[in-house]
N, C-alpha and C positions, 0 to 999 in steps of 0.2 A: 170680741177678740178672736173668738173661734171662727166667726164669719169672715173676718179679714184674712185669716190664714187660709181658709178654704178658698176664698176668691183669688188670692195670690198663687195658690197651687194650681187653680184652674187656668190662670193666665200663663203660668210656666208650662202647663201641659199643652196648651194651644201653641206655645212657641216651639216646644219640642216635637210636636207632630209635624210642623213645617220645617224642621231641622234637616240637615243633610243626611243624618244617619237613617232616617226612615224612608228615604227615597231610593228608587231603583235607578241604577246607572244604565244608560244605553250602551251596550257592548258592541264595539266594532271589531269584527274579525277580518283578517286579510282574505282577499278573494282566493277561491280555490285555484289550483294550478291549471294551466292551459293543457288541453289534451292534444296529443299528436299521434295520429294513427299511422300515417303513410311513412315510408322509409326515406323518401326524398326530402321531407321537411326536417329541420333540426329539432331535436328534443329540447323543449324549453322547460321541462320540469326536471329538477335536480334534487336528489336526496341531500338534505342539509344536516348540520350538526344538530343533535337533539338538545332540548332545553336542560336536560340533566347532565349532559357531558360537559366537562370543564376543560378549557384549554390551559396547558401548563404555561406559566408565566415566568418571565425574568424578574429580577428584584425591582426593575423600574416599571413593572406591571405591563409590559409589552408582551404579546404572545411569543412563545418559543417556536421558531419556525425551523423545520428540518431541511437540510440539503438533500436534493433529489437528483437521481441520475437521468431523469426524463423531463421533458418540457412540453408545453402545449404545442400540438401539431406533429409530434413524433409518431412514427408507426412502430407499434409494439405488438408483441405476441404474448398471450397469457400463458404462463408456465405452471400454474397451480390453480386448483379450484374447480368449480363446476364447468366453467367455459375454457378448460385447458385446451391449448392448441389453436384458439381463435386469434384472428389478426384484426387490429383496429387502430384507429387514430385517437390520440389523447385529445379530449375537448376541454377538460377542466382539471385543475390541480388544487388540492387542499394541503398546504404545507404544514399546518399545525398538527395534523395527525398522519402525514405521510401517505395520503390516498390519492388516487386519480380516478377520473371518470373517462372511460373509453367508449367511443361511439358504437352503438348497437351491441354492446357486451354487458353482461351481468344485468339483464333486464328484470325488473321486479314489477308485479302488478300492484297498482294503487287503485283503491275504490274511492271515487270522487262523488260527493253528494251533489244534488242538483242545486243550481243557484236560484232559479225561479220556480214558481209553482208548476207550470206546465212542462218544464224541461226535465227530461229523465236523467238519472245519475249515469255515471260512466265508469268503465274499468279501463285504466290507462296504464300503459307500459312505460316505466321510467328507467333510466340508466343509473344504477347505484354505484358508489365508489368501490374500488378494489385497492388493496394495499399495494404500494409501489414495489414492494419486494416480489410481488406475484406477476410482474410484467418485465419483459426484456426487450431491448431495442431490436428491431427487425430490419433487415436489408431487403427491399423489394427486388433489387436487381439480381442479387445472388441467392435470394430466398433462404437466408440463414439468420439465426439469432446470435447476438454477440454481446459481450459486456462493452461498457463505454470507457474510452480513455480520453485524456485531455493533452493537447499540445499547443505550442505557440508557433504560428506560421512566420514566414520571413518578414511579412509586413507588420508583425507585432500583435496580430489578433489571436486571441485564445479561442480554440475551437474544440469541439467534441468529435471523436471519431470512433468507428467500430473496430475493436481490437482484431477480430478474425479477418476482416476484409480490408481494413485501412480506409474505408469509405468515410469521408467527412460528413457529419450529420448537420452541423451548423453551417449554413451558407446564406448569403444575402437573398438568393432567389427564393429559398424556402420561406424565409420571413416575409417577403414581399407577397408570396401566394397566400400565406397564412393571414396577413393583414387584409388582403382583398376579400377573402372568404369571410372573415370576421365582419367586415363592413357590410357585405351582402346580407348576412344573417341579421345584422342589427336593423337594416333597412326593411327586411322582410318581416321582422318581429314588430317593427313600428307600425307597418301598414296593415 
């Protein structure tokens, strides 16, 4: 009887040694970000939401998105922080925490490990987000910052304009230029 129980425990031991719990799983990590060193190439590395940050949600579990006074492609001037006084163009918007990424502003250094054995690691400059309250729309023509206003034109389109100068920010030409530049960067990133 004791021999049978010993034999059954050995067979159960051999089954448990080949079970899932004793094996290591191959971990697949996302590839490290692409480094961009020259100013003429667009920065492909963006600081993302950290895994411990939580998005505030509505009762239907959709993220709470904030209304913002700026859009992608707007020229803005930084009015607070380390880069105060610098002028740049908005390249990305995060509406859940009201932050924007401005080209060549708020650069942070990121240390990237090497992907392969022979390849050395790199120190990459990435554009980190700035809170939208720290940027203000900027008029290139008159070189002045201004708050944004909204008005309806005669043809029924609702546009944004600069309060100080009366200059219309939203125009079809601006959006066409923005779409063309976006397509060019996507083609460049793909090749």
